[in-house]
N, C-alpha and C positions, 0 to 999 in steps of 0.2 A: 510509524508508531508500532509498539508491540501489539500483538493480537489481543483483542478484547480489553484494551486499556483506556479507550475513550469513554468517559462517564460524565454524567452530570455531577456537579460538585456544589457544596455549600460555600458560604462566604469565608469559611475557615479552610477551604480547599480539601474537604473530606468528600470522598466519592459517595454518591447516593443512588446511582443507577438512573434510569430514565424510562420514559414512556414513548419517546419519539426518537427516531434516528434518520440521518440523511447521509448517504455515501455516494461517491462518484469516482470514476477513473477514466483516464484517457491514455491510450498506449499506441505508440508508433513502432511498427516492426520493419526491419530492413535487413538485407543480407550483410554478412560481415565483409568489410572492405578487403578486396583482393581475393575473396572466396565466393564470388557470385554464383558459381555453378555447384556449390555444395548444397545438397538437398537435406532437409530435416534439421538444419541449424540456422538460427536467426538471432539477431540482437534487437533490443528495444530500448526506447526512452519513454518514460511515463511520468504522469502526475496523478496523485491520489488526493482525495479530500473527504472529510466526513466529520460527524459529531453525533453525540447523544445528548438529549435534552429532557429535563424533568417534565416540563409542561409546554412552554412556548419555545418556538424556534428562535435562536439568537445567532444571527449570522457571524458576529464577531467571535463566537466561540468555536467556529469550525477550525479544524486542523488540516494542514496541507503538507504533503511531502512530494519530492521529485527524485527520480533516480534512473538507473540503467539496469538492463537485465539481459540474460541469454537464455534461449530455449533450445533444447535438443530433443528431437522426436526419436528417442531410442527404441530399440526392439522391446524394451520392458515398459514403455509408456513415456510420456513427456517428462523431462527433467529440467528444472529451472533453477537459476540462481539470480538474485537481484540485490542491488545495493541502492539504498535511498537515504536521503537526508531530510529531516523535518524542515519545513520553511517557517513554521511558527509554533514550536512546541510550547506546552503549558507546564505549570509547576509540577503537577502530579503525573505527567505523561511518562510512560515507560517507552524508551527508545530502543528499537530493534532495527539496526541499519542493514545487516546482512541476513538474507533469508534464502533457504533452499526449499524446493518443492518437488514433489513427485506425484504424478497422477494426471487425470483428465483435465483438459482445458475446455472451457465453454465460452 
């Protein structure tokens, strides 16, 4: 999903913001096939999930996505690229399938 696009919505599908949020992620890192001795470069497979809720947590409104990524620990800091597809996108969701990142990982 696009950054900051998960929101609580009215019955007319208008975003209202929320008071509660829940997010989670699981990621598996592995060396690139055929390049096991290459240091500082790895691939990943991941699943993300989360949601924003006005008052009560509603499990059926959680959104999930799954994808693949690559991480290079460059001399300038970590560089990442990832590609993900939503598993259950909603009407007002902004979809961002390809993402680039630069900076510290924690």
